[in-house]
C-alpha positions in Angstrom: 143.1 140.9 76.2 140.6 143.2 77.8 141.4 144.5 81.2 139.0 143.6 84.0 138.2 146.5 86.3 137.0 146.0 89.9 133.4 147.1 88.9 133.2 144.4 86.2 134.6 141.7 88.6 132.0 142.8 91.2 129.2 142.7 88.7 130.3 139.2 87.5 130.4 137.9 91.0 127.0 139.4 91.9 125.3 138.0 88.8 126.8 134.5 89.2 125.9 134.5 92.9 122.4 135.6 92.1 122.0 132.9 89.5 123.3 130.2 91.9 121.0 131.5 94.7 117.9 131.5 92.4 118.8 128.1 91.1 119.2 126.5 94.5 116.2 128.3 95.8 113.7 128.0 93.0 114.5 124.4 91.9 113.9 122.8 95.4 110.7 124.8 95.9 109.4 123.9 92.4 110.3 120.2 93.0 108.6 120.3 96.4 105.4 121.8 94.8 105.5 119.1 92.1 105.9 116.3 94.7 102.8 117.6 96.6 100.7 116.7 93.6 102.0 113.2 93.1 101.9 109.8 94.8 105.6 109.9 95.7 106.7 107.4 98.3 109.8 105.5 99.4 109.5 103.1 96.5 109.2 105.5 93.6 110.8 108.7 94.8 114.3 107.8 93.4 113.6 104.9 91.1 114.7 106.3 87.7 117.7 104.0 87.4 115.6 101.0 88.2 112.9 102.1 85.7 115.5 102.6 83.0 116.9 99.1 83.7 113.4 97.6 83.5 112.6 99.4 80.3 115.8 98.1 78.8 114.9 94.5 79.9 111.4 95.0 78.5 112.7 96.1 75.1 115.2 93.2 75.0 112.5 90.6 75.9 110.1 92.0 73.4 112.8 91.9 70.7 113.8 88.4 71.6 110.3 87.0 71.6 109.5 88.4 68.2 112.7 87.2 66.6 112.6 83.7 68.2 108.9 82.7 67.8 109.6 79.2 66.6 112.1 78.2 69.2 109.8 79.7 72.0 106.8 77.7 70.7 109.0 74.5 70.7 109.7 75.1 74.4 106.0 75.8 75.0 105.1 72.4 73.3 107.6 70.7 75.7 106.0 72.4 78.6 102.5 71.4 77.5 103.7 67.7 77.2 105.3 67.8 80.6 102.2 69.4 82.2 100.0 66.6 80.7 102.3 63.9 81.9 102.5 65.5 85.4 98.7 65.8 85.6 98.3 62.2 84.5 100.7 61.0 87.2 99.1 63.2 89.9 95.7 61.7 89.0 97.1 58.2 89.4 98.6 59.2 92.8 95.3 60.6 93.9 93.4 57.4 93.0 96.2 55.4 94.7 96.0 57.4 97.9 92.2 57.0 98.0 92.6 53.2 97.9 95.5 52.6 100.2 95.2 50.6 103.4 97.7 49.4 106.0 98.1 46.2 104.1 98.4 47.4 100.5 100.5 50.6 101.0 103.8 50.4 99.2 106.7 52.7 100.2 108.5 52.0 96.9 105.4 52.8 94.8 104.8 56.0 96.7 108.4 56.9 96.4 108.3 56.3 92.6 105.4 58.7 92.3 107.2 61.2 94.4 110.4 61.0 92.3 108.6 61.3 89.0 106.5 64.2 90.1 109.5 66.1 91.5 111.6 65.5 88.4 108.8 66.4 86.0 107.8 69.5 87.9 111.5 70.6 88.0 111.7 70.1 84.3 108.5 72.1 83.7 109.7 75.0 85.9 113.1 75.0 84.2 111.3 75.7 80.9 109.0 78.3 82.4 111.8 80.1 84.2 114.2 79.8 81.3 115.5 82.9 79.4 114.7 80.9 76.2 111.0 81.4 76.8 110.5 84.2 79.4 107.3 82.4 80.3 107.8 83.3 83.9 106.9 86.9 83.0 103.5 85.6 82.0 101.7 86.5 85.2 98.8 84.1 85.1 101.0 81.2 84.3 103.6 82.1 86.9 100.9 82.4 89.5 99.3 79.0 88.9 102.7 77.2 88.8 103.9 78.9 91.9 100.7 77.7 93.8 101.2 74.2 92.4 104.9 74.1 93.3 104.3 75.4 96.9 101.4 73.0 97.4 103.4 69.9 96.3 106.4 70.9 98.4 104.2 71.3 101.5 102.5 68.0 100.7 105.8 66.1 100.6 107.0 67.6 103.8 103.7 66.6 105.5 104.1 63.0 104.2 107.7 62.8 105.4 106.6 64.0 108.8 103.9 61.3 109.1 106.0 58.5 107.7 109.3 59.3 109.3 111.5 56.2 109.7 108.7 53.9 110.6 108.9 50.4 109.2 105.2 49.8 109.6 102.4 52.4 109.3 99.3 52.4 111.5 95.8 53.1 110.4 96.1 56.6 111.7 99.3 57.1 109.6 97.5 56.0 106.5 94.6 58.3 107.2 97.0 61.1 107.8 98.8 60.4 104.5 95.4 60.5 102.7 94.4 63.8 104.3 97.8 65.3 103.5 97.8 64.3 99.8 94.3 64.0 98.3 93.0 67.6 99.0 96.3 69.1 97.9 96.5 66.9 94.8 93.2 68.3 93.8 94.5 71.9 94.2 97.7 71.1 92.2 95.7 69.4 89.4 93.4 72.4 89.2 96.3 74.8 89.0 98.1 72.7 86.4 95.0 72.6 84.4 95.0 76.5 84.4 98.7 76.3 83.4 97.9 74.0 80.5 95.2 76.5 79.3 97.7 79.4 79.5 100.3 77.4 77.7 97.8 76.6 75.0 96.9 80.2 74.7 100.5 81.0 74.0 100.4 78.8 70.9 97.0 80.1 69.8 97.8 83.8 70.1 101.5 84.5 70.3 101.0 88.3 70.2 98.7 88.1 73.2 101.4 86.1 75.0 103.9 88.8 74.2 101.6 91.5 75.6 100.9 89.5 78.7 104.6 88.8 79.2 105.4 92.5 79.0 102.4 93.3 81.2 104.1 92.3 84.4 107.2 94.4 83.6 104.9 97.3 82.7 103.1 96.9 86.0 106.4 97.0 87.9 107.5 100.1 85.9 104.2 101.7 86.8 104.7 100.8 90.5 108.1 102.4 90.5 106.9 105.6 88.7 105.7 108.8 90.3 102.2 109.7 89.2 100.4 113.0 89.1 97.4 112.8 91.4 96.1 116.3 91.3 94.5 117.5 94.6 94.2 114.0 96.0 96.8 114.5 98.7 95.1 117.7 99.9 91.8 116.0 99.9 93.3 113.2 102.0 94.7 115.7 104.5 91.2 117.1 105.2 89.4 113.7 104.9 89.9 112.7 108.6 90.5 114.8 111.7 94.3 114.4 112.1 95.6 117.2 110.1 92.9 119.8 110.8 93.4 118.9 114.5 97.1 119.4 114.2 96.5 122.9 112.7 94.1 123.8 115.6 96.6 122.4 118.1 99.4 124.5 116.6 97.4 127.6 116.7 96.5 126.9 120.3 100.2 126.4 121.1 101.0 129.8 119.5 98.2 131.4 121.6 99.6 129.9 124.9 103.4 129.8 124.3 104.0 133.2 122.8 102.4 135.3 125.7 104.3 133.1 128.1 107.8 133.4 126.6 107.3 137.1 125.7 106.1 138.0 129.2 109.0 136.1 130.9 111.6 137.5 128.5 110.3 141.1 128.9 110.0 140.8 132.7 113.5 139.5 133.1 114.9 142.2 130.8 113.3 145.0 132.8 114.2 143.4 136.1 117.9 143.0 135.4 118.2 146.3 133.7 117.4 148.0 137.0 120.5 149.5 138.7 119.1 148.5 142.0 119.7 144.7 141.3 123.1 143.7 142.6 125.2 141.6 140.2 122.7 142.1 137.4 125.4 141.7 134.7 126.4 138.2 136.0 122.7 137.3 136.3 121.9 138.4 132.7 124.8 136.3 131.5 123.6 133.2 133.4 120.1 133.8 132.0 121.4 133.3 128.5 122.4 129.7 129.3 119.5 128.2 127.2 121.1 129.8 124.2 124.5 128.3 124.9 123.1 124.7 125.4 122.3 122.5 122.4 118.6 122.3 121.8 118.7 118.5 121.9 120.3 118.5 125.3 117.9 121.1 126.7 114.8 119.3 125.5 116.0 115.9 126.6 116.8 117.3 130.1 113.3 118.7 130.4 111.9 115.3 129.3 113.8 113.6 132.0 112.6 116.1 134.6 108.9 115.5 133.6 109.3 111.7 133.0 106.4 109.9 134.7 107.4 107.9 137.8 111.0 109.2 138.1 111.2 112.8 137.0 111.3 115.2 140.0 108.9 117.8 138.4 106.5 115.0 137.4 106.4 113.7 140.9 105.9 117.2 142.3 103.0 117.9 139.9 101.5 114.5 140.7 101.4 115.4 144.4 100.1 118.9 143.7 97.4 117.9 141.4 96.5 114.7 143.3 96.6 112.7 140.1 99.2 111.0 138.0 101.0 113.6 135.8 102.1 112.0 132.6 103.5 113.4 129.3 102.9 110.0 127.6 99.3 109.3 128.5 97.7 112.8 129.1 97.4 115.1 126.1 97.2 118.3 128.1 100.0 117.4 130.5 102.2 117.0 127.5 100.9 120.3 126.1 101.8 122.1 129.3 105.3 120.8 129.2 105.7 121.9 125.6 104.8 125.5 126.7 107.4 125.3 129.6 110.1 124.0 127.3 109.3 126.5 124.6 109.5 129.3 127.1 112.9 128.1 128.3 114.3 128.0 124.8 112.9 131.3 123.6 113.0 133.7 126.5 116.7 134.6 126.1 115.9 135.9 122.6 113.0 138.1 123.9 115.2 139.2 126.8 118.1 140.2 124.7 116.0 142.2 122.2 114.2 144.0 125.1 117.4 144.8 126.9 118.8 146.2 123.6 115.7 148.4 123.3 116.0 149.5 126.9 119.5 150.7 126.4 118.3 152.9 123.6 115.9 154.8 125.9 117.3 158.3 126.6 118.3 158.5 130.3 117.2 162.2 130.3 113.6 161.2 129.8 113.7 158.8 132.7 115.4 161.3 135.0 113.0 164.1 134.0 110.1 161.8 134.8 111.4 161.0 138.3 112.1 164.7 138.9 108.4 165.4 137.9 107.4 163.0 140.7 106.6 160.0 138.5 106.6 156.6 140.2 108.5 153.6 138.8 105.3 152.1 137.5 104.4 155.3 135.7 107.9 155.6 134.2 107.7 152.0 133.0 104.1 152.4 131.7 104.4 155.8 130.0 108.0 156.0 128.9 109.9 152.6 128.9 107.2 150.4 127.5 106.1 152.7 124.6 109.7 153.3 123.6 110.6 149.6 123.6 107.2 148.4 122.1 108.4 148.2 118.5 111.4 145.9 119.2 109.3 143.8 121.5 106.6 143.5 118.8 109.3 142.5 116.3 110.6 139.8 118.7 107.0 138.7 119.3 106.4 138.3 115.5 109.6 136.3 115.2 108.9 134.0 118.1 105.3 133.5 116.9 106.6 132.3 113.6 108.8 129.9 115.4 105.9 128.5 117.5 103.9 128.0 114.3 106.7 125.8 113.1 107.0 123.9 116.4 108.8 120.6 115.7 111.8 119.7 118.0 109.9 120.2 121.2 107.0 117.8 120.6 109.2 115.4 118.7 111.7 115.0 121.5 109.4 115.3 124.5 107.0 112.5 123.5 106.8 112.3 119.7 103.7 114.5 119.6 101.7 112.0 121.6 99.9 110.5 123.3 98.3 108.3 120.6 94.5 108.5 120.8 91.4 108.7 118.6 91.1 112.2 117.2 87.8 113.6 116.1 86.4 116.9 114.9 82.8 117.7 113.9 82.0 116.9 110.3 85.2 114.9 109.8 86.0 111.2 110.2 87.8 110.2 113.4 91.2 108.6 113.1 93.9 107.2 115.3 96.8 109.7 115.7 99.0 111.7 118.0 97.1 114.3 120.0 99.9 116.9 120.0 101.2 116.3 116.5 101.9 119.9 115.4 101.7 120.8 111.7 105.4 120.4 110.9 105.6 117.2 113.0 102.6 115.9 111.1 104.4 116.3 107.8 107.6 114.8 109.2 105.8 111.7 110.5 104.0 111.2 107.1 107.4 111.3 105.4 109.6 109.3 107.7 107.1 106.9 109.5 104.6 106.3 106.7 107.1 107.2 103.8 104.3 109.0 102.0 106.3 111.9 100.6 103.5 113.3 98.4 101.1 113.6 101.4 103.9 115.0 103.6 104.9 117.7 101.0 101.2 118.6 100.6 100.9 119.2 104.3 104.0 121.4 104.2 102.5 123.5 101.4 99.5 124.1 103.7 101.9 125.1 106.4 103.7 127.5 104.1 100.3 129.1 103.1 99.4 129.5 106.8 102.8 131.1 107.5 102.4 133.4 104.5 99.0 134.5 105.7 100.5 135.1 109.1 103.4 137.1 107.7 101.1 139.1 105.4 98.8 139.9 108.4 101.6 141.1 110.5 103.1 143.2 107.7 99.7 144.8 107.0 99.3 145.6 110.7 102.8 147.1 111.0 102.4 149.0 107.7 99.0 150.3 108.7 100.3 151.3 112.1 103.2 153.1 110.5 100.8 155.0 108.2 98.4 156.0 110.9 
């Protein structure tokens, strides 16, 4: 047996880990790209077991119908005979109901019609729904018989309501019975006549019947199948104003939130790095509180603070602005709150990175600058800021990427609302959420509308935008390093 050396064991572990990593990375990405070009939805996304079951049923039905043609046609002949008898009795009932008056109406005769029609229709339906014929899979026949059955059932219930337990019927009751039966009997006779034609076609062209029987199963299989739709989802994304507007709103959010949280984080870092601030270590620890709290708790707390009518900050802004401040009805009020909450969540990261950079600045440089008569502002501008610029730039790039993927803040504040008509020049206006950022847009298409193909297509667009963003920053940094 060969001896395993540590280098071989390490190589084996590295290769196996790499294979697993690539598998669990590439497969989900490839599947997501595939879904973006399909009509995947909640019905067909995981329907393979049901499709296999339907195909098995289809094959067994087709095999049965071909092997038992004579017995099936015998049942069809019985159904044709029952349909003719039923139509004949319905015609009699229609003529009878057209002639009845208060004097000549007979409950027993009416009851005999009702009993015969019910029994005959039940016998007809038992043949059609039987596994000896599979006629119920014949879509046209099923449709006409369903209409006839529902119409007759409603007709009897109306008659029972009118007649009740009355011993004698009035003229109004007779007219009501006539109105409840005659128009519906015409509908039923018409549908049964269609059924009779369909049953006759089974006998005339048995192969056509088999194909029509399997057609409904094929239609259900098709409904449960995922179809390749090409660029349709991407075309849909840019057909109306909702998704393009969400891109613009996301870019605007990056443009407003990033300077806010970077400036706050950098300012706090420099402020509490000064030895002249008493208790700065305790204060710096307290300022990291947003990192220690769960995001869900933080955002929910801010939502309560800005809640219209009861939130203290909302009431304060209402008095200050002299108008109702509402995150649920005003698009820009909600957008302002998004920026505040985003700043609260992100400034600890900026502050920590900046403080780390500040500690790396040589104290000798600072002391020499003060000895040379430099003011605090000049020391900050000419020494501190240039030496901490690269870490701050790195933190800015990172937090910009996070803002491009804004999701939890708009979702938990107000679901990306308020709901309004969104319109952009050259695009069709549509009803949507005014602050629905790109990632939230995809989330809502998946979990609210359950259109997974459209959702994944929107996420691919987001990935392309993030890639362009990352490439642009990489180019700028690389170019800056070369210059």
